Each structure stands twice: as C-alpha cells, then as structure tokens.
C-alpha positions in Angstrom: -6.6 -2.3 0.8 -8.2 0.6 2.2 -8.0 0.9 5.9 -10.7 2.3 7.8 -11.3 4.0 12.0 -14.1 3.2 13.2 -14.5 5.4 16.5 -17.0 4.6 19.8 -17.8 4.5 22.5 -18.2 2.1 25.9 -20.9 1.1 28.5 -18.8 3.9 30.5 -18.8 6.5 28.2 -15.4 5.0 27.4 -14.0 7.2 23.8 -12.2 4.0 21.7 -10.8 3.6 18.5 -9.7 1.6 16.3 -8.5 1.1 12.3 -9.6 -2.0 10.2 -9.1 -2.8 6.4 -11.9 -3.4 4.2 -12.3 -3.7 0.5 -15.3 -1.3 1.7 -17.4 1.5 3.7 -20.2 -1.6 3.8 -17.6 -3.8 4.7 -15.8 -1.8 6.7 -19.0 -1.3 8.7 -19.8 -4.7 9.5 -15.9 -6.0 10.9 -16.9 -3.2 13.2 -20.3 -3.7 14.1 -18.7 -7.5 14.4 -16.4 -5.8 17.5 -18.4 -3.5 18.8 -21.3 -6.5 19.5 -17.8 -8.3 21.4 -16.5 -6.2 23.0 -19.8 -4.1 23.4 -18.7 -0.6 22.2 -21.6 1.9 20.3 -19.9 2.6 17.2 -20.3 6.3 16.7 -18.2 6.8 13.1 -16.3 5.3 10.4 -14.1 7.0 8.1 -11.4 5.7 5.7 -8.4 6.7 5.1 -7.5 8.4 1.6 -5.6 11.0 0.7 -5.9 15.1 1.2 -3.7 17.4 -0.7 -2.1 21.3 1.3 -1.0 23.4 0.2 2.2 25.1 3.3 4.2 28.5 3.0 7.0 28.3 5.4 8.3 32.4 6.3 7.9 34.0 3.8 9.3 30.7 1.3 6.7 29.9 -1.7 4.9 28.2 -0.9 4.7 24.5 -1.9 1.5 22.0 -2.0 1.3 18.1 -0.9 -0.1 15.0 -0.7 -0.7 12.7 2.9 -3.3 9.9 2.9 -5.0 10.6 7.0 -8.3 10.2 7.8 -9.6 13.3 8.6 -8.5 16.6 6.7 -7.4 18.1 10.6 -5.4 15.3 11.1 -3.4 16.5 8.4 -3.7 20.0 9.1 -2.6 19.8 12.2 0.7 17.1 11.7 2.2 20.4 9.7 1.0 22.8 11.7 3.0 21.3 14.8 5.9 20.6 11.8 6.4 24.6 11.7 4.2 25.2 8.8 1.8 27.7 8.3 -1.5 26.3 6.8 -3.0 27.9 3.7 -5.7 24.7 2.3 -6.2 21.0 2.9 -8.4 19.5 1.2 -9.5 15.9 -0.2 -7.4 14.8 -3.4 -10.9 14.6 -5.8 -10.3 12.1 -8.5 -7.5 9.4 -5.8 -7.1 6.6 -8.0 -4.4 3.8 -7.8 -4.2 1.7 -11.0 -2.2 -1.4 -11.1 2.0 -1.0 -11.7 3.1 -1.9 -15.2 4.0 -6.2 -14.7 7.7 -5.1 -16.2 8.3 -2.4 -12.6 6.8 -5.7 -10.5 9.1 -8.0 -11.6 12.0 -5.0 -11.2 11.4 -4.8 -7.8 11.4 -8.5 -6.9 14.8 -9.2 -8.2 15.8 -6.3 -7.3 14.8 -6.9 -3.9 16.8 -10.5 -4.1 19.7 -9.1 -4.4 19.9 -6.7 -2.3 18.2 -9.2 0.9 21.5 -11.5 -1.0 23.9 -8.4 0.3 22.3 -9.5 3.3 21.0 -5.9 3.6 18.5 -5.2 6.2 14.4 -5.2 4.0 13.8 -2.2 6.0 16.8 -0.9 4.1 16.0 -2.5 0.4 12.6 -1.1 0.4 13.1 2.4 1.5 16.2 2.5 -1.1 13.2 0.9 -3.7 11.2 4.0 -2.3 13.4 6.0 -3.2 14.0 4.9 -6.7 11.1 3.9 -7.7 9.2 5.6 -10.1 5.7 4.3 -11.3 3.6 6.4 -8.8 1.1 3.9 -7.4 4.5 1.2 -7.0 5.8 3.8 -4.9 3.1 3.8 -3.1 2.2 0.3 -1.8 5.6 -0.1 -1.1 5.6 3.1 1.1 2.3 0.8 3.3 4.2 -2.4 2.9 7.3 -0.5 5.0 4.5 1.4 7.1 2.9 -1.9 8.4 6.5 -4.3 9.0 7.9 -0.7 10.8 4.7 -0.9 12.9 4.6 -5.2 13.9 1.9 -6.2 11.8 2.7 -10.0 10.4 4.2 -9.4 6.5 2.3 -12.2 5.4 -0.9 -9.8 6.0 0.7 -6.2 5.1 1.8 -7.8 1.9 -1.9 -9.0 0.9 -3.1 -6.0 1.6 -1.0 -5.1 -1.9 -2.4 -7.8 -3.7 -4.8 -5.8 -5.9 -1.7 -4.3 -6.9 1.2 -6.5 -6.2 -0.7 -9.9 -7.2 -2.3 -12.2 -5.4 0.5 -14.7 -6.3 2.9 -12.2 -6.1 1.9 -10.6 -2.7 1.9 -14.7 -0.9 4.9 -14.9 -2.0 6.8 -12.1 -1.2 4.4 -12.3 2.6 6.1 -16.3 3.0 9.0 -14.7 2.3 8.9 -12.7 5.3 8.8 -16.0 7.5 11.4 -18.6 5.9 15.1 -18.4 6.0 16.1 -18.5 2.5 14.3 -15.2 1.6 17.1 -14.2 -2.1 16.2 -17.4 -3.2 11.8 -17.6 -2.5 12.5 -13.7 -3.9 14.5 -14.7 -7.3 12.3 -17.2 -7.7 8.8 -15.2 -7.7 10.5 -13.1 -9.8 12.2 -15.5 -12.4 7.9 -17.4 -12.3 6.8 -13.5 -13.3 8.9 -13.4 -15.8 8.4 -17.1 -17.5 3.8 -16.0 -17.3 5.1 -12.4 -19.0 7.1 -14.3 -21.6 4.2 -16.6 -21.9 1.5 -14.4 -22.2 3.5 -12.3 -24.9 3.6 -15.0 -27.0 0.0 -16.1 -26.8 -0.7 -13.0 -28.3 1.6 -13.4 -30.8 0.4 -16.4 -32.3 -2.8 -15.9 -33.8 0.2 -13.3 -35.7 1.8 -15.9 -36.8 -0.7 -18.3 -37.5 -2.7 -15.6 -40.0 1.0 -14.6 -41.0 1.9 -19.0 -42.0 -1.9 -19.1 -43.6 -0.8 -16.3 -46.4 
C-alpha cells in the first residue's frame, strides 16, 4: 500500500506533517482530512512516495545511476549531496510498476525465513540476509519496506498488511501474526506448507482437463 505525506498548518500557523498509507490519492486525501478535522489543521498538500531515478558523480569518478524512494526530488537531491555526491540529475521514474512476485519466490522466502528463525537468528538479520539474496526486484523491495517499517517500530501486522497486494492476503496475515507469537518458526513453516499445497492443487486442477481429454481419446 503506497505511503502519502500530508502537510498543513495549525490555527497558530505552525507547520505540521504526517505519513499515512492508502490505496489511492483520493483515499489518502480523505484520511488526511479526517485527521485535519480532529486536530484543527488545514491541509496544504498531499504527496505520494514514489521512485526517483538519479545520476551522480563523486570527484572524477565515472557517473553512476540509481533509484531512491522519496516524496520529492529535492529530498533525494539533498540526501545525495549530504553523502558528498555531485548530483547530475534527479527525475521521477516514468514506469514504476511493481508486478507480483512469483509464488515460488514467496514460498522460498517464507521457508528460508522459518529455517533461519529456528537457528535463533534475530528476525531483523533474517530480513537483511534475504534482501541481499532475493533476485526478484519486487520481492526485494517488499522486504526492504517491511524491514524499514519494523525498524521504525510499526506494528508487525500493519507492516505485513501493507504488502498483502504482493505477498497475498493469507501470507501477509499469517506472517504479521507470527512476529507476535511465541512459535514464529512454526507459523512460517505451516504457512510455507499451505502455500505449497495450494500451488500443487492449482497445478493439478489446471492439468485435469488435459488428462480427461487424453483419456477420452
């Protein structure tokens, strides 16, 4: 679920801002207006967090390119300058589409997580290892966002629920609950087994008409 930042001013002209999650700009505006009404704030603008493509150079090194999520291109520029880079350009990514990861990649992530948690590895380290190892770009981005949310102290159910579009509703719900339970590895293992059985069932269902047709011939 995308993040939006709302900015506004109070009755005493004090600037305020906050971040909300919503499925669209309109829903974000409605949520912001509800908060504004409750806290007596006038909303001045709402910005969606999106991906920016940048080109930078350090000293006489060859220019390099990269991507960064932010609410404005100026935020990206300022962050890069603080790191000592010369910023050549910063532009919004034109086609910022996130395709749902393959089910096999999701199952592998859940199963490997279960194995690493059983080895008593802290979950923050588990996520970091998987972020570095996962090849699918969407799943990697999903894990990064979950990791960032948890580091910021967000509720685990909320962190995973935000990613249910990519992980699936059942998976996101189970993994969110697992972090609060005393048997995290078992829940991850059970979730992986369920996903595998469901995938096998769908595979058999798709191949059933072909088998029937073959037998009739």
